[in-house]
Backbone bond lengths (Angstrom), bond angles and torsions (degrees), N, CA, C in turn:
res aa  C-N    CA-C-N  psi(-1)  N-CA   C-N-CA  omega(-1)  CA-C   N-CA-C  phi
1 N - - - 1.427 - - 1.525 108.25 -
2 P 1.329 118.73 84.58 1.472 122.59 -178.07 1.530 113.39 -60.92
3 D 1.324 117.67 -31.27 1.475 118.87 -178.92 1.509 109.94 -68.41
4 L 1.337 118.34 -45.29 1.456 121.47 177.48 1.514 110.14 -61.33
5 F 1.325 115.99 -48.58 1.468 120.35 -177.54 1.547 111.69 -57.36
6 A 1.307 117.40 -38.72 1.439 122.66 -178.17 1.531 112.16 -66.74
7 K 1.341 116.10 -26.06 1.478 121.37 -179.00 1.536 113.14 -82.92
8 L 1.290 117.84 -10.41 1.463 123.01 -173.96 1.541 109.10 -82.56
9 T 1.351 114.85 158.41 1.444 118.26 176.67 1.534 109.53 -70.59
10 A 1.314 116.26 165.04 1.470 119.87 179.96 1.532 110.85 -62.02
11 G 1.313 116.70 -37.34 1.482 120.31 178.49 1.494 111.58 -65.14
12 Q 1.350 117.68 -42.69 1.473 120.38 178.26 1.544 110.11 -64.69
13 Q 1.319 116.10 -42.81 1.467 119.96 179.29 1.530 110.23 -58.64
14 D 1.328 116.65 -43.32 1.443 121.00 -178.99 1.548 110.50 -64.40
15 M 1.302 117.53 -42.27 1.454 120.23 177.76 1.515 111.38 -61.50
16 I 1.352 116.18 -43.45 1.468 119.82 -178.15 1.537 109.33 -66.80
17 K 1.317 118.34 -39.63 1.458 120.27 177.92 1.536 111.89 -60.29
18 H 1.312 117.13 -28.99 1.454 120.97 178.73 1.500 114.53 -97.81
19 G 1.357 116.58 12.41 1.455 121.58 175.63 1.515 114.78 70.23
20 K 1.341 115.80 32.30 1.452 121.68 -179.00 1.498 111.79 -115.88
21 V 1.320 118.31 151.42 1.456 123.24 176.19 1.514 108.25 -129.76
22 D 1.322 115.88 164.78 1.446 121.94 -179.66 1.522 110.22 -140.75
23 L 1.309 116.70 165.25 1.443 121.88 176.16 1.546 108.92 -56.35
24 G 1.319 116.24 141.14 1.454 122.29 179.43 1.529 113.17 88.41
25 F 1.321 119.70 -11.27 1.457 119.62 175.46 1.509 109.09 -62.11
26 T 1.304 117.72 147.30 1.459 121.85 173.59 1.516 109.95 -81.07
27 K 1.325 116.89 165.63 1.481 119.28 177.17 1.517 110.97 -61.39
28 D 1.327 118.74 -32.68 1.440 120.36 -179.94 1.556 110.10 -69.67
29 M 1.292 116.34 -34.73 1.448 120.77 176.81 1.533 110.42 -66.85
30 V 1.341 116.47 -39.40 1.462 121.16 176.43 1.513 109.11 -62.41
31 R 1.299 117.16 -44.12 1.488 119.90 177.60 1.512 111.72 -57.73
32 L 1.339 117.21 -41.15 1.470 119.41 178.23 1.519 111.36 -61.71
33 A 1.327 116.30 -39.18 1.456 119.65 -175.34 1.508 113.46 -81.52
34 L 1.326 117.94 -37.71 1.476 121.44 -170.47 1.508 115.72 -120.84
35 G 1.319 117.89 -13.52 1.450 120.57 -174.87 1.513 109.70 84.43
36 E 1.306 115.59 -171.13 1.466 121.61 -179.97 1.510 110.40 -70.58
37 P 1.322 119.54 145.90 1.450 120.73 176.36 1.512 111.43 -71.72
38 D 1.341 114.84 155.56 1.463 119.34 177.62 1.520 111.74 -76.18
39 R 1.327 115.14 -28.06 1.475 122.25 -177.09 1.502 108.30 -151.10
40 I 1.331 115.82 147.55 1.502 120.83 177.01 1.509 107.94 -127.05
41 S 1.346 117.30 135.02 1.451 120.57 173.85 1.528 108.41 -135.40
42 T 1.308 116.19 171.67 1.466 120.52 177.73 1.525 109.11 -120.95
43 R 1.316 114.65 152.56 1.468 121.63 -178.89 1.508 106.83 -135.73
44 K 1.313 116.42 137.57 1.467 120.59 177.23 1.511 107.44 -123.04
45 D 1.348 114.64 128.96 1.489 119.39 176.16 1.533 107.83 -142.85
46 A 1.328 116.55 -169.21 1.449 121.20 -176.68 1.521 111.94 -60.00
47 G 1.312 117.42 -27.97 1.437 122.12 179.71 1.512 115.83 -80.41
48 G 1.316 116.02 -9.72 1.480 120.57 -179.84 1.524 109.50 124.02
49 E 1.342 114.76 -161.59 1.449 121.49 -177.50 1.541 109.23 -100.63
50 S 1.313 116.11 134.70 1.441 123.57 178.85 1.515 109.66 -120.77
51 V 1.303 115.82 154.57 1.473 123.23 173.20 1.493 106.86 -108.64
52 V 1.332 116.88 132.93 1.479 121.92 -179.06 1.502 108.68 -114.32
53 W 1.331 114.45 122.59 1.470 120.93 175.03 1.518 108.11 -97.19
54 H 1.323 116.83 122.54 1.441 122.87 -177.25 1.554 109.42 -104.57
55 Y 1.315 115.91 133.65 1.455 121.42 175.48 1.527 107.95 -115.37
56 I 1.327 114.79 122.31 1.474 123.13 -168.23 1.531 108.66 -111.95
57 T 1.334 113.93 148.84 1.465 121.53 166.78 1.496 107.19 -125.19
58 Y 1.324 117.04 168.10 1.442 122.62 180.00 1.544 106.07 -123.63
59 E 1.340 114.95 144.65 1.451 119.99 178.60 1.521 109.66 -138.17
60 D 1.336 114.13 158.16 1.470 118.20 176.98 1.551 107.68 -82.79
61 P 1.344 118.30 173.31 1.464 119.47 -177.12 1.517 113.61 -58.04
62 G 1.323 118.73 -22.14 1.472 121.25 179.69 1.533 112.28 -87.42
63 G 1.304 118.55 -4.62 1.458 122.16 176.74 1.534 114.33 99.06
64 A 1.315 118.38 2.08 1.484 121.33 179.64 1.522 107.94 -75.84
65 L 1.345 116.86 134.88 1.456 120.64 -179.77 1.516 111.08 -68.29
66 L 1.316 115.74 135.06 1.452 121.87 176.07 1.516 111.95 -104.98
67 Y 1.312 117.14 -36.83 1.451 120.53 -178.82 1.519 107.97 -139.37
68 R 1.297 116.10 122.12 1.470 120.05 -175.47 1.495 112.53 -99.02
69 G 1.306 118.91 -13.14 1.475 121.77 177.89 1.501 112.84 79.20
70 W 1.290 116.85 173.38 1.431 124.36 -176.91 1.509 112.15 -60.22
71 Y 1.331 115.81 -34.69 1.440 119.91 -174.01 1.535 113.07 -74.28
72 H 1.336 117.41 -4.59 1.470 120.38 173.21 1.522 107.85 -108.91
73 R 1.304 115.95 75.28 1.450 121.49 -172.27 1.549 112.65 -69.71
74 S 1.281 117.12 -15.24 1.470 117.68 -179.80 1.517 114.62 -76.74
75 Y 1.340 116.02 -7.28 1.481 119.35 -179.89 1.526 108.45 -66.61
76 F 1.319 116.25 145.89 1.444 120.85 -178.36 1.518 111.13 -76.91
77 W 1.346 115.35 83.88 1.450 121.68 -175.25 1.511 113.57 -67.27
78 H 1.317 116.72 -18.56 1.475 120.55 -178.44 1.519 112.18 -81.73
79 D 1.347 117.98 -7.03 1.448 122.84 179.69 1.537 108.60 -64.18
80 P 1.358 118.16 125.62 1.485 119.54 -178.84 1.534 112.70 -66.03
81 F 1.349 117.51 -13.70 1.454 121.60 179.07 1.502 111.61 -106.94
82 Y 1.325 115.34 37.75 1.452 121.14 179.87 1.510 109.06 -54.73
83 P 1.335 117.90 118.70 1.497 120.92 -170.19 1.494 116.57 -59.49
84 W 1.315 120.03 -24.27 1.462 120.96 -179.85 1.540 110.82 -58.24
85 Y 1.331 117.08 -31.47 1.438 121.10 -177.77 1.547 112.76 -84.98
86 T 1.309 116.01 -7.40 1.441 119.45 -177.24 1.541 110.99 -80.64
87 D 1.348 113.11 137.26 1.473 118.60 175.47 1.509 105.98 -77.53
88 Y 1.311 115.36 104.77 1.487 120.76 -174.88 1.516 108.23 -130.07
89 P 1.358 117.37 85.04 1.445 119.91 -173.89 1.554 114.62 -64.42
90 E 1.325 118.31 -21.31 1.488 120.38 -177.92 1.524 112.32 -85.56
91 R 1.309 117.60 -0.64 1.473 118.47 -174.72 1.542 110.91 -65.53
92 R 1.333 114.27 149.89 1.457 122.11 178.33 1.515 108.35 -114.91
93 E 1.299 116.69 143.96 1.448 122.75 172.75 1.498 108.43 -83.97
94 R 1.338 115.86 141.55 1.449 119.86 173.31 1.514 106.80 -139.69
95 E 1.325 115.85 127.25 1.444 120.20 176.30 1.528 108.57 -82.72
96 R 1.300 115.62 114.51 1.459 120.76 -179.06 1.535 111.87 -80.37
97 F 1.309 116.34 -38.77 1.480 119.65 177.38 1.504 109.10 -162.82
98 S 1.318 114.55 163.92 1.463 120.31 174.70 1.529 108.43 -141.22
99 I 1.313 113.92 154.56 1.450 122.45 -179.79 1.532 108.04 -117.06
100 V 1.318 115.97 125.15 1.444 120.77 -179.42 1.547 109.32 -101.84
101 L 1.324 115.00 124.29 1.472 121.56 -177.24 1.517 110.59 -117.00
102 R 1.320 114.70 140.62 1.487 120.14 170.79 1.513 104.53 -137.30
103 D 1.327 114.67 132.76 1.498 121.30 -176.93 1.529 109.51 55.15
104 D 1.344 116.11 37.82 1.477 123.30 176.63 1.510 114.30 64.29
105 K 1.336 118.03 23.44 1.457 122.16 175.08 1.506 110.23 -130.02
106 V 1.329 117.06 145.20 1.444 121.90 -179.83 1.529 109.84 -68.37
107 I 1.346 114.72 124.89 1.490 118.73 177.83 1.548 109.61 -115.16
108 A 1.334 118.08 -13.87 1.474 119.09 179.18 1.543 108.13 -157.91
109 L 1.325 113.65 148.97 1.449 123.80 175.39 1.511 106.66 -122.15
110 E 1.320 116.99 124.44 1.456 121.22 -179.46 1.504 108.80 -117.61
111 H 1.377 115.26 116.50 1.462 120.84 -177.11 1.521 109.41 -117.99
112 E 1.317 113.52 151.21 1.466 120.08 172.86 1.529 107.02 -67.23
113 S 1.327 116.95 143.51 1.482 119.36 178.81 1.527 110.46 -67.61
114 A 1.311 115.68 162.50 1.466 122.21 -176.99 1.514 113.43 -59.83
115 D 1.353 117.24 -30.04 1.442 119.40 -179.65 1.549 114.25 -89.27
116 G 1.332 115.75 6.53 1.454 121.70 173.90 1.494 114.58 85.29
117 R 1.338 118.06 9.59 1.466 121.69 -179.78 1.520 110.52 -106.17
């Protein structure tokens, strides 16, 4: 969405170019930075109802990443053996991060810890 991107501040544009989001970003800004979520769920708490966008990766039983998703743009997508297309029945899903939205704005960012737990 070039029109939306042009209306953003230079700082927001830089974050989006690097696949990052921040609190207060709109869902359209998140889409620019990360693409569509792999999964969407809803959460209801004392503050109201939130929508959670989940971004998933896949790994083999040893923990090696098989599919990094759109938000990992540094992956060598031109490789003819791109693992996403591989039939890999032992692969595990791992949620790397999720974006929590309320009223179409980011209110929380949930990331996996550095040690993978």
